[in-house]
C-alpha positions as CSV (number, residue, x, y, z in Angstrom):
1,M,0.0,0.0,0.0
2,D,1.1,3.5,-0.6
3,R,0.0,6.7,1.2
4,N,-3.2,7.2,-0.9
5,E,-4.3,3.6,-0.4
6,V,-3.8,3.8,3.3
7,L,-5.8,7.1,3.5
8,D,-8.5,5.5,1.4
9,L,-8.6,2.5,3.7
10,L,-8.9,4.8,6.8
11,K,-11.9,6.6,5.1
12,Q,-13.5,3.2,4.1
13,E,-13.2,2.1,7.7
14,N,-14.7,5.4,8.9
15,I,-11.6,6.3,10.8
16,D,-11.2,9.9,11.5
17,Y,-7.7,11.3,11.1
18,L,-5.9,14.6,10.7
19,M,-2.9,14.8,8.3
20,E,-0.2,17.4,7.9
21,E,2.3,17.2,5.0
22,H,5.9,18.3,5.7
23,P,9.4,17.9,4.3
24,A,10.8,14.4,4.5
25,V,12.2,13.5,7.9
26,E,14.1,10.4,9.1
27,T,14.4,11.0,12.8
28,I,12.4,12.2,15.8
29,Q,14.8,15.1,16.1
30,E,14.0,16.2,12.6
31,M,10.3,15.9,13.4
32,E,10.7,18.1,16.4
33,R,12.3,20.8,14.3
34,L,9.1,21.0,12.2
35,A,7.0,22.2,15.2
36,L,3.9,20.4,13.9
37,L,0.6,20.7,15.6
38,N,0.0,18.0,18.2
39,S,3.7,17.2,18.1
40,E,3.6,15.9,21.7
41,T,1.7,12.8,20.5
42,I,4.1,11.8,17.7
43,V,5.4,8.4,18.6
44,K,8.7,6.6,18.0
45,N,8.4,3.5,15.9
46,I,11.2,0.9,16.0
47,F,11.4,-2.2,13.8
48,L,13.1,-5.1,15.6
49,R,13.8,-8.8,15.2
50,D,15.2,-11.6,17.3
51,D,18.7,-13.0,16.6
52,K,17.4,-15.9,14.7
53,K,15.0,-13.9,12.4
54,R,12.1,-15.9,13.7
55,N,10.1,-13.0,15.3
56,Y,9.7,-9.5,14.1
57,Y,8.3,-6.6,16.2
58,L,7.2,-3.1,15.5
59,L,7.5,-1.2,18.7
60,I,5.6,2.0,19.4
61,V,6.8,4.2,22.3
62,E,6.6,7.8,23.5
63,K,9.0,9.7,21.3
64,S,11.6,10.6,24.0
65,K,11.7,7.1,25.6
66,Q,15.0,5.3,25.6
67,I,14.7,1.6,24.8
68,N,16.6,-1.1,26.7
69,L,16.5,-4.1,24.4
70,K,17.4,-6.5,27.2
71,E,14.4,-5.3,29.2
72,L,12.2,-5.5,26.1
73,R,13.4,-9.0,25.4
74,K,12.2,-10.1,28.9
75,L,8.9,-8.5,28.5
76,L,8.3,-10.2,25.1
77,D,9.8,-13.5,26.3
78,T,11.9,-13.8,23.2
79,R,15.4,-14.4,22.1
80,P,18.0,-11.5,22.0
81,L,16.7,-8.5,20.0
82,T,18.4,-6.3,17.4
83,F,17.3,-3.7,14.9
84,A,15.9,-5.3,11.7
85,S,17.7,-4.6,8.5
86,E,16.5,-2.1,5.9
87,K,15.9,-5.1,3.6
88,D,13.6,-6.7,6.1
89,L,11.8,-3.4,6.7
90,F,11.1,-3.2,3.0
91,D,10.3,-6.9,2.5
92,Y,7.9,-7.2,5.4
93,L,6.4,-3.7,5.6
94,G,7.1,-2.0,2.3
95,L,8.8,0.8,4.1
96,V,12.2,2.6,3.8
97,K,14.4,3.8,6.6
98,G,13.0,7.0,8.1
99,A,9.4,6.0,7.3
100,V,8.8,3.4,9.9
101,T,5.1,3.4,10.9
102,P,2.6,1.0,12.3
103,L,0.5,1.6,9.2
104,G,3.2,-0.3,7.3
105,L,1.8,-3.4,8.9
106,L,-1.0,-3.1,6.3
107,N,1.6,-4.3,3.9
108,D,2.4,-7.4,6.0
109,T,0.5,-9.9,4.1
110,T,1.9,-12.9,6.0
111,N,1.2,-11.2,9.4
112,R,4.8,-12.0,10.4
113,V,5.3,-8.8,12.4
114,Q,3.8,-8.2,15.9
115,L,2.8,-4.7,16.9
116,V,4.1,-4.0,20.4
117,I,2.7,-0.8,22.1
118,D,4.0,0.7,25.3
119,E,1.2,1.2,27.8
120,E,2.2,4.8,28.2
121,I,0.9,5.6,24.7
122,K,-2.7,4.9,26.0
123,Q,-2.6,8.4,27.6
124,F,-2.6,10.1,24.2
125,A,-6.0,11.0,22.7
126,T,-4.3,10.5,19.3
127,V,-1.0,9.2,18.0
128,G,1.0,10.8,15.2
129,V,2.5,8.4,12.7
130,H,3.7,8.5,9.1
131,P,1.1,7.4,6.5
132,I,3.7,5.0,4.8
133,D,6.0,7.7,3.6
134,N,7.9,10.2,5.8
135,E,6.6,13.4,4.0
136,A,3.4,13.6,6.2
137,T,2.1,12.7,9.6
138,V,-1.4,11.5,10.4
139,W,-3.0,11.7,13.8
140,L,-5.6,9.0,14.7
141,A,-7.0,7.5,17.8
142,L,-5.0,4.6,19.2
143,D,-8.1,2.5,19.3
144,D,-8.6,3.1,15.6
145,L,-5.0,2.2,14.8
146,H,-5.5,-1.0,16.9
147,K,-8.7,-1.8,15.0
148,I,-7.2,-1.5,11.6
149,I,-4.1,-3.4,12.4
150,K,-6.1,-6.2,14.1
151,K,-8.3,-6.4,11.1
152,N,-5.2,-6.9,9.0
153,G,-4.4,-9.9,11.1
154,N,-1.3,-8.8,13.0
155,E,-0.9,-9.7,16.6
156,I,-0.9,-6.7,19.0
157,R,0.6,-6.7,22.4
158,Y,0.7,-4.0,25.1
159,I,3.7,-3.9,27.5
160,S,4.9,-1.6,30.2
161,L,8.4,-0.3,29.5
162,K,10.3,1.5,32.3
């Protein structure tokens, strides 16, 4: 799926969203410099895999949170974790570096990737994520994001990171 197809799907599913286009960004620091509306609810998205490439995870956390992969490993009860390659990112989610988004799970036709959401995100009325490319941000309710990813067939887990 590309951005337009994702936006069409959101409309088809009656999911309300707000979108703001902006120059391409690859990091949270670059996003901060844009001073977007609702920037406090933009989330960090990290694509991870275990050391045997058996399990893949897309982690959503508050944008300033530091991630301890050993702690995360224990919470997920999995093998040692590492960042997935750009090739895996493209092969599984159809995304490129800098455009990691949970909406990329809509491209995961094998449902290989689990969505892992830090409980802290539940405090946000909406979450800001890329709509497949990194030249825009869409804000939608976490429940709506959960609904559309669940409908796609991906497993969703909530965890409490310190």
